[in-house]
DRENNUMI-857121 format. One record per residue (C-alpha): residue number from 1; residue in one letter; z negated, y negated, x. Coordinates in steps of 0.5 Angstrom, whole numbers, always signed. Example, Ala and Ser with C-alpha at 12.3 -4.5 7.8 and 13.67 -1.06 7.14 Angstrom:
DRENNUMI-857121
+-----+---+-------+-------+-------+
!   k ! r !     Z !     Y !     X !
+-----+---+-------+-------+-------+
!   1 ! A !   -16 !    +9 !   +25 !
!   2 ! S !   -14 !    +2 !   +27 !
+-----+---+-------+-------+-------+
end
This chain:
DRENNUMI-857121
+-----+---+-------+-------+-------+
!   k ! r !     Z !     Y !     X !
+-----+---+-------+-------+-------+
!   1 ! X !  +300 !   -87 !  -104 !
!   2 ! X !  +303 !   -82 !  -109 !
!   3 ! X !  +300 !   -78 !  -112 !
!   4 ! X !  +304 !   -71 !  -110 !
!   5 ! X !  +302 !   -74 !  -103 !
!   6 ! X !  +295 !   -74 !  -105 !
!   7 ! X !  +296 !   -66 !  -108 !
!   8 ! X !  +299 !   -65 !  -101 !
!   9 ! X !  +293 !   -68 !   -97 !
!  10 ! X !  +288 !   -64 !  -101 !
!  11 ! X !  +291 !   -57 !  -100 !
!  12 ! X !  +291 !   -59 !   -93 !
!  13 ! X !  +285 !   -61 !   -93 !
!  14 ! X !  +283 !   -54 !   -96 !
!  15 ! X !  +287 !   -50 !   -92 !
!  16 ! X !  +284 !   -53 !   -86 !
!  17 ! X !  +277 !   -52 !   -89 !
!  18 ! X !  +277 !   -45 !   -90 !
!  19 ! X !  +279 !   -45 !   -83 !
!  20 ! X !  +273 !   -48 !   -81 !
!  21 ! X !  +269 !   -44 !   -85 !
!  22 ! X !  +273 !   -38 !   -81 !
!  23 ! X !  +272 !   -40 !   -74 !
!  24 ! X !  +264 !   -43 !   -75 !
!  25 ! X !  +261 !   -37 !   -78 !
!  26 ! X !  +265 !   -33 !   -74 !
!  27 ! X !  +263 !   -36 !   -68 !
!  28 ! X !  +256 !   -37 !   -69 !
!  29 ! X !  +256 !   -29 !   -72 !
!  30 ! X !  +259 !   -28 !   -65 !
!  31 ! X !  +253 !   -32 !   -61 !
!  32 ! X !  +247 !   -28 !   -66 !
!  33 ! X !  +251 !   -22 !   -63 !
!  34 ! X !  +252 !   -23 !   -56 !
!  35 ! X !  +245 !   -26 !   -56 !
!  36 ! X !  +241 !   -21 !   -61 !
!  37 ! X !  +237 !   -27 !   -64 !
!  38 ! X !  +235 !   -24 !   -70 !
!  39 ! X !  +228 !   -23 !   -70 !
!  40 ! X !  +228 !   -24 !   -63 !
!  41 ! X !  +226 !   -29 !   -58 !
!  42 ! X !  +231 !   -36 !   -59 !
!  43 ! X !  +230 !   -37 !   -66 !
!  44 ! X !  +230 !   -45 !   -66 !
!  45 ! X !  +236 !   -46 !   -62 !
!  46 ! X !  +240 !   -42 !   -66 !
!  47 ! X !  +237 !   -44 !   -73 !
!  48 ! X !  +240 !   -51 !   -70 !
!  49 ! X !  +247 !   -48 !   -68 !
!  50 ! X !  +248 !   -45 !   -75 !
!  51 ! X !  +246 !   -51 !   -78 !
!  52 ! X !  +250 !   -55 !   -74 !
!  53 ! X !  +256 !   -50 !   -76 !
!  54 ! X !  +255 !   -51 !   -83 !
!  55 ! X !  +253 !   -58 !   -83 !
!  56 ! X !  +261 !   -61 !   -84 !
!  57 ! X !  +262 !   -55 !   -89 !
!  58 ! X !  +261 !   -57 !   -96 !
!  59 ! X !  +262 !   -53 !  -102 !
!  60 ! X !  +260 !   -45 !  -104 !
!  61 ! X !  +258 !   -44 !   -97 !
!  62 ! X !  +252 !   -49 !   -97 !
!  63 ! X !  +251 !   -46 !  -104 !
!  64 ! X !  +250 !   -39 !  -100 !
!  65 ! X !  +246 !   -41 !   -94 !
!  66 ! X !  +242 !   -45 !   -98 !
!  67 ! X !  +240 !   -39 !  -103 !
!  68 ! X !  +239 !   -35 !   -96 !
!  69 ! X !  +234 !   -39 !   -94 !
!  70 ! X !  +230 !   -38 !  -101 !
!  71 ! X !  +231 !   -30 !  -101 !
!  72 ! X !  +224 !   -28 !   -97 !
!  73 ! X !  +225 !   -24 !   -89 !
!  74 ! X !  +233 !   -25 !   -90 !
!  75 ! X !  +233 !   -30 !   -85 !
!  76 ! X !  +227 !   -32 !   -80 !
!  77 ! X !  +223 !   -37 !   -82 !
!  78 ! X !  +227 !   -42 !   -77 !
!  79 ! X !  +233 !   -41 !   -80 !
!  80 ! X !  +230 !   -42 !   -87 !
!  81 ! X !  +227 !   -48 !   -85 !
!  82 ! X !  +234 !   -50 !   -82 !
!  83 ! X !  +238 !   -48 !   -88 !
!  84 ! X !  +234 !   -51 !   -93 !
!  85 ! X !  +236 !   -58 !   -90 !
!  86 ! X !  +243 !   -58 !   -92 !
!  87 ! X !  +246 !   -61 !   -97 !
!  88 ! X !  +250 !   -57 !  -102 !
!  89 ! X !  +255 !   -63 !  -106 !
!  90 ! X !  +262 !   -63 !  -104 !
!  91 ! X !  +266 !   -70 !  -103 !
!  92 ! X !  +267 !   -73 !  -110 !
!  93 ! X !  +274 !   -73 !  -113 !
!  94 ! X !  +277 !   -79 !  -114 !
!  95 ! X !  +278 !   -83 !  -121 !
!  96 ! X !  +286 !   -81 !  -120 !
!  97 ! X !  +285 !   -75 !  -118 !
!  98 ! X !  +278 !   -73 !  -124 !
!  99 ! X !  +284 !   -76 !  -129 !
! 100 ! X !  +289 !   -71 !  -127 !
! 101 ! X !  +284 !   -65 !  -128 !
! 102 ! X !  +282 !   -68 !  -134 !
! 103 ! X !  +289 !   -68 !  -137 !
! 104 ! X !  +291 !   -61 !  -134 !
! 105 ! X !  +284 !   -59 !  -138 !
! 106 ! X !  +285 !   -62 !  -145 !
! 107 ! X !  +291 !   -64 !  -144 !
! 108 ! X !  +295 !   -71 !  -143 !
! 109 ! X !  +292 !   -75 !  -149 !
! 110 ! X !  +285 !   -72 !  -146 !
! 111 ! X !  +282 !   -80 !  -147 !
! 112 ! X !  +283 !   -80 !  -155 !
! 113 ! X !  +277 !   -75 !  -155 !
! 114 ! X !  +272 !   -79 !  -152 !
! 115 ! X !  +270 !   -86 !  -154 !
! 116 ! X !  +269 !   -87 !  -147 !
! 117 ! X !  +269 !   -83 !  -140 !
! 118 ! X !  +266 !   -86 !  -134 !
! 119 ! X !  +271 !   -83 !  -128 !
! 120 ! X !  +267 !   -84 !  -123 !
! 121 ! X !  +261 !   -79 !  -123 !
! 122 ! X !  +254 !   -79 !  -125 !
! 123 ! X !  +252 !   -73 !  -120 !
! 124 ! X !  +256 !   -67 !  -115 !
! 125 ! X !  +255 !   -61 !  -114 !
! 126 ! X !  +257 !   -55 !  -110 !
! 127 ! X !  +263 !   -53 !  -115 !
! 128 ! X !  +264 !   -59 !  -119 !
! 129 ! X !  +262 !   -66 !  -121 !
! 130 ! X !  +259 !   -69 !  -127 !
! 131 ! X !  +261 !   -75 !  -131 !
! 132 ! X !  +258 !   -79 !  -137 !
! 133 ! X !  +262 !   -79 !  -143 !
! 134 ! X !  +261 !   -82 !  -150 !
! 135 ! X !  +263 !   -78 !  -156 !
! 136 ! X !  +267 !   -81 !  -162 !
! 137 ! X !  +260 !   -81 !  -166 !
! 138 ! X !  +257 !   -85 !  -161 !
! 139 ! X !  +253 !   -79 !  -158 !
! 140 ! X !  +252 !   -78 !  -151 !
! 141 ! X !  +255 !   -72 !  -146 !
! 142 ! X !  +255 !   -69 !  -139 !
! 143 ! X !  +262 !   -66 !  -137 !
! 144 ! X !  +262 !   -62 !  -132 !
! 145 ! X !  +269 !   -62 !  -128 !
! 146 ! X !  +270 !   -56 !  -123 !
! 147 ! X !  +273 !   -58 !  -117 !
! 148 ! X !  +281 !   -56 !  -115 !
! 149 ! X !  +281 !   -49 !  -113 !
! 150 ! X !  +275 !   -46 !  -113 !
! 151 ! X !  +276 !   -39 !  -114 !
! 152 ! X !  +280 !   -39 !  -107 !
! 153 ! X !  +274 !   -43 !  -104 !
! 154 ! X !  +269 !   -38 !  -106 !
! 155 ! X !  +273 !   -32 !  -104 !
! 156 ! X !  +274 !   -34 !   -97 !
! 157 ! X !  +266 !   -36 !   -97 !
! 158 ! X !  +264 !   -30 !   -99 !
! 159 ! X !  +269 !   -26 !   -93 !
! 160 ! X !  +265 !   -30 !   -89 !
! 161 ! X !  +258 !   -28 !   -91 !
! 162 ! X !  +260 !   -22 !   -91 !
! 163 ! X !  +261 !   -22 !   -83 !
! 164 ! X !  +254 !   -26 !   -83 !
! 165 ! X !  +251 !   -20 !   -87 !
! 166 ! X !  +255 !   -14 !   -83 !
! 167 ! X !  +252 !   -17 !   -76 !
! 168 ! X !  +245 !   -18 !   -78 !
! 169 ! X !  +245 !   -10 !   -81 !
! 170 ! X !  +247 !    -8 !   -74 !
! 171 ! X !  +242 !   -12 !   -71 !
! 172 ! X !  +236 !   -14 !   -75 !
! 173 ! X !  +237 !    -8 !   -79 !
! 174 ! X !  +230 !    -9 !   -83 !
! 175 ! X !  +233 !   -10 !   -90 !
! 176 ! X !  +239 !    -7 !   -92 !
! 177 ! X !  +244 !   -13 !   -94 !
! 178 ! X !  +249 !    -9 !   -98 !
! 179 ! X !  +247 !   -10 !  -105 !
! 180 ! X !  +244 !   -17 !  -104 !
! 181 ! X !  +251 !   -19 !  -102 !
! 182 ! X !  +254 !   -16 !  -109 !
! 183 ! X !  +249 !   -20 !  -112 !
! 184 ! X !  +251 !   -27 !  -109 !
! 185 ! X !  +258 !   -25 !  -111 !
! 186 ! X !  +258 !   -23 !  -118 !
! 187 ! X !  +253 !   -29 !  -119 !
! 188 ! X !  +257 !   -34 !  -115 !
! 189 ! X !  +264 !   -32 !  -118 !
! 190 ! X !  +260 !   -32 !  -125 !
! 191 ! X !  +259 !   -40 !  -124 !
! 192 ! X !  +266 !   -41 !  -124 !
! 193 ! X !  +267 !   -39 !  -132 !
! 194 ! X !  +265 !   -46 !  -135 !
! 195 ! X !  +266 !   -41 !  -141 !
! 196 ! X !  +261 !   -37 !  -139 !
! 197 ! X !  +256 !   -42 !  -138 !
! 198 ! X !  +257 !   -45 !  -144 !
! 199 ! X !  +255 !   -39 !  -147 !
! 200 ! X !  +249 !   -38 !  -143 !
! 201 ! X !  +247 !   -45 !  -145 !
! 202 ! X !  +247 !   -42 !  -152 !
! 203 ! X !  +243 !   -37 !  -151 !
! 204 ! X !  +237 !   -41 !  -148 !
! 205 ! X !  +238 !   -46 !  -153 !
! 206 ! X !  +236 !   -40 !  -159 !
! 207 ! X !  +231 !   -37 !  -154 !
! 208 ! X !  +227 !   -43 !  -152 !
! 209 ! X !  +229 !   -47 !  -160 !
! 210 ! X !  +221 !   -45 !  -161 !
! 211 ! X !  +218 !   -49 !  -155 !
! 212 ! X !  +218 !   -55 !  -156 !
! 213 ! X !  +216 !   -57 !  -148 !
! 214 ! X !  +223 !   -55 !  -146 !
! 215 ! X !  +230 !   -58 !  -148 !
! 216 ! X !  +237 !   -55 !  -147 !
! 217 ! X !  +243 !   -59 !  -148 !
! 218 ! X !  +248 !   -57 !  -154 !
! 219 ! X !  +254 !   -55 !  -152 !
! 220 ! X !  +261 !   -58 !  -154 !
! 221 ! X !  +266 !   -53 !  -155 !
! 222 ! X !  +271 !   -57 !  -157 !
! 223 ! X !  +271 !   -61 !  -151 !
! 224 ! X !  +270 !   -55 !  -146 !
! 225 ! X !  +274 !   -50 !  -142 !
! 226 ! X !  +274 !   -45 !  -137 !
! 227 ! X !  +274 !   -51 !  -132 !
! 228 ! X !  +271 !   -56 !  -135 !
! 229 ! X !  +264 !   -56 !  -139 !
! 230 ! X !  +262 !   -61 !  -143 !
! 231 ! X !  +254 !   -62 !  -146 !
! 232 ! X !  +250 !   -67 !  -149 !
! 233 ! X !  +247 !   -72 !  -144 !
! 234 ! X !  +240 !   -71 !  -144 !
! 235 ! X !  +236 !   -77 !  -141 !
! 236 ! X !  +230 !   -76 !  -136 !
! 237 ! X !  +227 !   -78 !  -129 !
! 238 ! X !  +227 !   -73 !  -123 !
! 239 ! X !  +221 !   -68 !  -123 !
! 240 ! X !  +219 !   -71 !  -116 !
! 241 ! X !  +217 !   -78 !  -119 !
! 242 ! X !  +211 !   -75 !  -122 !
! 243 ! X !  +207 !   -72 !  -116 !
! 244 ! X !  +202 !   -78 !  -116 !
! 245 ! X !  +201 !   -78 !  -124 !
! 246 ! X !  +195 !   -76 !  -127 !
! 247 ! X !  +193 !   -68 !  -127 !
! 248 ! X !  +194 !   -68 !  -134 !
! 249 ! X !  +201 !   -70 !  -134 !
! 250 ! X !  +202 !   -66 !  -128 !
! 251 ! X !  +200 !   -60 !  -131 !
! 252 ! X !  +203 !   -61 !  -138 !
! 253 ! X !  +210 !   -61 !  -134 !
! 254 ! X !  +208 !   -55 !  -130 !
! 255 ! X !  +206 !   -51 !  -137 !
! 256 ! X !  +213 !   -53 !  -139 !
! 257 ! X !  +217 !   -51 !  -133 !
! 258 ! X !  +212 !   -45 !  -133 !
! 259 ! X !  +215 !   -44 !  -141 !
! 260 ! X !  +223 !   -45 !  -139 !
! 261 ! X !  +222 !   -40 !  -134 !
! 262 ! X !  +218 !   -34 !  -137 !
! 263 ! X !  +219 !   -34 !  -144 !
! 264 ! X !  +226 !   -32 !  -144 !
! 265 ! X !  +224 !   -27 !  -138 !
! 266 ! X !  +220 !   -24 !  -143 !
! 267 ! X !  +223 !   -25 !  -150 !
! 268 ! X !  +230 !   -23 !  -148 !
! 269 ! X !  +230 !   -21 !  -140 !
! 270 ! X !  +234 !   -27 !  -137 !
! 271 ! X !  +232 !   -31 !  -132 !
! 272 ! X !  +235 !   -39 !  -130 !
! 273 ! X !  +236 !   -37 !  -122 !
! 274 ! X !  +238 !   -43 !  -120 !
! 275 ! X !  +231 !   -47 !  -118 !
! 276 ! X !  +235 !   -54 !  -115 !
! 277 ! X !  +230 !   -60 !  -117 !
! 278 ! X !  +236 !   -63 !  -119 !
! 279 ! X !  +237 !   -58 !  -125 !
! 280 ! X !  +230 !   -61 !  -128 !
! 281 ! X !  +229 !   -67 !  -131 !
! 282 ! X !  +223 !   -69 !  -135 !
! 283 ! X !  +223 !   -73 !  -142 !
! 284 ! X !  +219 !   -78 !  -145 !
! 285 ! X !  +216 !   -77 !  -152 !
! 286 ! X !  +215 !   -83 !  -158 !
! 287 ! X !  +210 !   -87 !  -153 !
! 288 ! X !  +214 !   -86 !  -147 !
! 289 ! X !  +209 !   -81 !  -144 !
! 290 ! X !  +212 !   -75 !  -141 !
! 291 ! X !  +212 !   -69 !  -145 !
! 292 ! X !  +216 !   -64 !  -143 !
! 293 ! X !  +223 !   -61 !  -138 !
! 294 ! X !  +230 !   -62 !  -140 !
! 295 ! X !  +233 !   -55 !  -137 !
! 296 ! X !  +240 !   -58 !  -135 !
! 297 ! X !  +245 !   -53 !  -131 !
! 298 ! X !  +247 !   -45 !  -134 !
! 299 ! X !  +251 !   -43 !  -129 !
! 300 ! X !  +247 !   -38 !  -125 !
! 301 ! X !  +243 !   -34 !  -130 !
! 302 ! X !  +241 !   -27 !  -129 !
! 303 ! X !  +241 !   -22 !  -136 !
! 304 ! X !  +237 !   -16 !  -133 !
! 305 ! X !  +237 !    -9 !  -136 !
! 306 ! X !  +231 !    -8 !  -140 !
! 307 ! X !  +229 !    -3 !  -135 !
! 308 ! X !  +228 !    -8 !  -130 !
! 309 ! X !  +224 !   -12 !  -134 !
! 310 ! X !  +220 !    -6 !  -136 !
! 311 ! X !  +219 !    -5 !  -128 !
! 312 ! X !  +216 !   -13 !  -128 !
! 313 ! X !  +211 !   -11 !  -133 !
! 314 ! X !  +209 !    -5 !  -130 !
! 315 ! X !  +208 !    -8 !  -123 !
! 316 ! X !  +204 !   -14 !  -126 !
! 317 ! X !  +199 !    -8 !  -129 !
! 318 ! X !  +200 !    -4 !  -124 !
! 319 ! X !  +197 !    -9 !  -119 !
! 320 ! X !  +192 !   -12 !  -124 !
! 321 ! X !  +189 !    -6 !  -125 !
! 322 ! X !  +190 !    -3 !  -118 !
! 323 ! X !  +194 !    +3 !  -122 !
! 324 ! X !  +197 !    +6 !  -116 !
! 325 ! X !  +202 !   +11 !  -120 !
! 326 ! X !  +204 !    +5 !  -124 !
! 327 ! X !  +206 !    +1 !  -118 !
! 328 ! X !  +210 !    +7 !  -116 !
! 329 ! X !  +213 !    +8 !  -122 !
! 330 ! X !  +215 !    +0 !  -122 !
! 331 ! X !  +218 !    +1 !  -116 !
! 332 ! X !  +222 !    +7 !  -118 !
! 333 ! X !  +225 !    +4 !  -124 !
! 334 ! X !  +227 !    -1 !  -120 !
! 335 ! X !  +232 !    +3 !  -115 !
! 336 ! X !  +228 !    +4 !  -109 !
! 337 ! X !  +228 !   +10 !  -106 !
! 338 ! X !  +224 !   +14 !  -101 !
! 339 ! X !  +218 !   +11 !  -102 !
! 340 ! X !  +213 !   +13 !   -97 !
! 341 ! X !  +205 !   +11 !   -98 !
! 342 ! X !  +207 !    +6 !   -92 !
! 343 ! X !  +213 !    +3 !   -95 !
! 344 ! X !  +209 !    +2 !  -102 !
! 345 ! X !  +203 !    -1 !   -98 !
! 346 ! X !  +209 !    -6 !   -95 !
! 347 ! X !  +212 !    -8 !  -101 !
! 348 ! X !  +206 !    -9 !  -105 !
! 349 ! X !  +204 !   -14 !   -99 !
! 350 ! X !  +210 !   -19 !  -102 !
! 351 ! X !  +208 !   -17 !  -109 !
! 352 ! X !  +201 !   -19 !  -109 !
! 353 ! X !  +204 !   -25 !  -107 !
! 354 ! X !  +208 !   -26 !  -112 !
! 355 ! X !  +204 !   -24 !  -118 !
! 356 ! X !  +197 !   -27 !  -114 !
! 357 ! X !  +196 !   -33 !  -118 !
! 358 ! X !  +198 !   -29 !  -125 !
! 359 ! X !  +193 !   -23 !  -123 !
! 360 ! X !  +186 !   -28 !  -123 !
! 361 ! X !  +183 !   -31 !  -129 !
! 362 ! X !  +182 !   -38 !  -127 !
! 363 ! X !  +184 !   -44 !  -126 !
! 364 ! X !  +187 !   -46 !  -119 !
! 365 ! X !  +193 !   -48 !  -116 !
! 366 ! X !  +199 !   -44 !  -115 !
! 367 ! X !  +197 !   -44 !  -107 !
! 368 ! X !  +190 !   -44 !  -108 !
! 369 ! X !  +188 !   -48 !  -102 !
! 370 ! X !  +194 !   -45 !   -97 !
! 371 ! X !  +198 !   -51 !   -94 !
! 372 ! X !  +205 !   -52 !   -98 !
! 373 ! X !  +209 !   -51 !   -91 !
! 374 ! X !  +205 !   -44 !   -89 !
! 375 ! X !  +206 !   -42 !   -97 !
! 376 ! X !  +208 !   -35 !   -97 !
! 377 ! X !  +209 !   -35 !   -90 !
! 378 ! X !  +204 !   -30 !   -87 !
! 379 ! X !  +206 !   -25 !   -92 !
! 380 ! X !  +213 !   -25 !   -90 !
! 381 ! X !  +211 !   -24 !   -83 !
! 382 ! X !  +207 !   -18 !   -85 !
! 383 ! X !  +212 !   -15 !   -89 !
! 384 ! X !  +217 !   -17 !   -83 !
! 385 ! X !  +214 !   -13 !   -78 !
! 386 ! X !  +212 !    -7 !   -82 !
! 387 ! X !  +219 !    -6 !   -84 !
! 388 ! X !  +222 !    -7 !   -77 !
! 389 ! X !  +217 !    -1 !   -76 !
! 390 ! X !  +219 !    +4 !   -82 !
! 391 ! X !  +225 !    +0 !   -85 !
! 392 ! X !  +231 !    -1 !   -86 !
! 393 ! X !  +229 !    -2 !   -94 !
! 394 ! X !  +235 !    -3 !   -99 !
! 395 ! X !  +233 !    -9 !  -104 !
! 396 ! X !  +236 !    -8 !  -111 !
! 397 ! X !  +240 !   -13 !  -113 !
! 398 ! X !  +237 !   -16 !  -119 !
! 399 ! X !  +231 !   -18 !  -113 !
! 400 ! X !  +235 !   -24 !  -110 !
! 401 ! X !  +235 !   -28 !  -117 !
! 402 ! X !  +229 !   -26 !  -118 !
! 403 ! X !  +225 !   -27 !  -112 !
! 404 ! X !  +230 !   -34 !  -111 !
! 405 ! X !  +227 !   -36 !  -118 !
! 406 ! X !  +220 !   -34 !  -117 !
! 407 ! X !  +220 !   -38 !  -111 !
! 408 ! X !  +223 !   -44 !  -113 !
! 409 ! X !  +219 !   -45 !  -119 !
! 410 ! X !  +213 !   -44 !  -115 !
! 411 ! X !  +215 !   -50 !  -110 !
! 412 ! X !  +215 !   -55 !  -117 !
! 413 ! X !  +208 !   -52 !  -117 !
! 414 ! X !  +207 !   -54 !  -111 !
! 415 ! X !  +210 !   -61 !  -111 !
! 416 ! X !  +206 !   -62 !  -118 !
! 417 ! X !  +200 !   -59 !  -115 !
! 418 ! X !  +198 !   -57 !  -122 !
! 419 ! X !  +192 !   -54 !  -124 !
! 420 ! X !  +193 !   -48 !  -129 !
! 421 ! X !  +190 !   -42 !  -131 !
! 422 ! X !  +196 !   -38 !  -130 !
! 423 ! X !  +194 !   -31 !  -132 !
! 424 ! X !  +193 !   -33 !  -139 !
! 425 ! X !  +200 !   -37 !  -139 !
! 426 ! X !  +203 !   -30 !  -137 !
! 427 ! X !  +198 !   -25 !  -141 !
! 428 ! X !  +201 !   -30 !  -147 !
! 429 ! X !  +208 !   -29 !  -145 !
! 430 ! X !  +208 !   -21 !  -145 !
! 431 ! X !  +202 !   -20 !  -149 !
! 432 ! X !  +206 !   -16 !  -154 !
! 433 ! X !  +211 !   -13 !  -149 !
! 434 ! X !  +215 !    -8 !  -152 !
! 435 ! X !  +221 !    -5 !  -148 !
! 436 ! X !  +225 !    -2 !  -155 !
! 437 ! X !  +223 !    -9 !  -158 !
! 438 ! X !  +225 !   -13 !  -151 !
! 439 ! X !  +232 !    -9 !  -151 !
! 440 ! X !  +234 !   -10 !  -159 !
! 441 ! X !  +232 !   -18 !  -158 !
! 442 ! X !  +236 !   -18 !  -152 !
! 443 ! X !  +242 !   -14 !  -156 !
! 444 ! X !  +241 !   -20 !  -161 !
! 445 ! X !  +241 !   -26 !  -157 !
! 446 ! X !  +246 !   -24 !  -152 !
! 447 ! X !  +252 !   -22 !  -159 !
! 448 ! X !  +250 !   -28 !  -162 !
! 449 ! X !  +252 !   -33 !  -156 !
! 450 ! X !  +258 !   -28 !  -154 !
! 451 ! X !  +255 !   -25 !  -148 !
! 452 ! X !  +256 !   -18 !  -145 !
! 453 ! X !  +250 !   -13 !  -145 !
! 454 ! X !  +247 !   -12 !  -138 !
! 455 ! X !  +249 !    -5 !  -135 !
+-----+---+-------+-------+-------+
end
């Protein structure tokens, strides 16, 4: 088939997809509105219905659906279970289409820029696919090529997210989702900009240079554009391959994961906000023993204003020492308003769950005897019940990816069943925490990476 016909078919397919997104999500929203199921009676059957509606739609809407499943109490547990089953990968681009896309990014002589380039993708995700390549000097490369017309797809899917959130606010007003919707939209749009992702990777390369347990791929800016990101290829195994490894190996990998997440937070106020297990792999030392973690994807990186990180530390010490005034100060710093005593108690239920492993000076697993499938369920249910009586509450937008990343990190610890003193590890990261010093380090690091300062 001629290329022009292939292009026309792809445009037609995308147009039809947008129509399906609108029809499917709109139908589910209408069903939810008619039956008033958020938080009531028939969640299980409706969870299956929403999974069925979204199941055939790949791309950004799937990424959004999976994200919703990781934000506590945003959807009922039955919905979270179904949404987490969905796969986010879009149909891969074929070799002829990849060739045309590479020409559009690097020019007609793009092949001369590589020693070799595998037109078959090594991995596929929601917004693009990864190809293995070799540089002229023989070094291995990972080329992430964005699917065509992703900006339109993202905007179409975010409009449907607004529809679902609008229905949710009318029916189940426990959480005001408007700030959450803004945050999801901003971060998803950022993920479309591969120049920004290259800068994120450069930032992480600087911040984690002193952490040997974590490797960050080097960026090839000469082979990158706004829709093509070329990084050093880092060999590694899937982290779930080590669930049955000896405890010392599992603990070593868990320490690496902890440092990969908390060291950038404590040093320059940034988090890696996508907890997908495919974004990590395990590298080995010279003897073939698992040594640490490759951190692979930098599309979803959240840069926090220093004051927000001050709230993180204040809440930790407030809970640790029973200092209610410091706890309240932390919530106020984050933008919570109208903080009644009852609302503070409710917020503390979830705070003690998230901070729990960090507050106890002892070696423990992350779940500490709680079954993995029940981890966090009791706390989320308690918060939900209390907010139904005291809410709605507007959750600060920064919480979306802070909670998402924390829960994703906890899931890795659950899989590894690691036994660590999380308290001492956290204390080591924040031991010399000073807000002004953090702000200065952040300004320097962001400027070096070419990233804007947070508002």
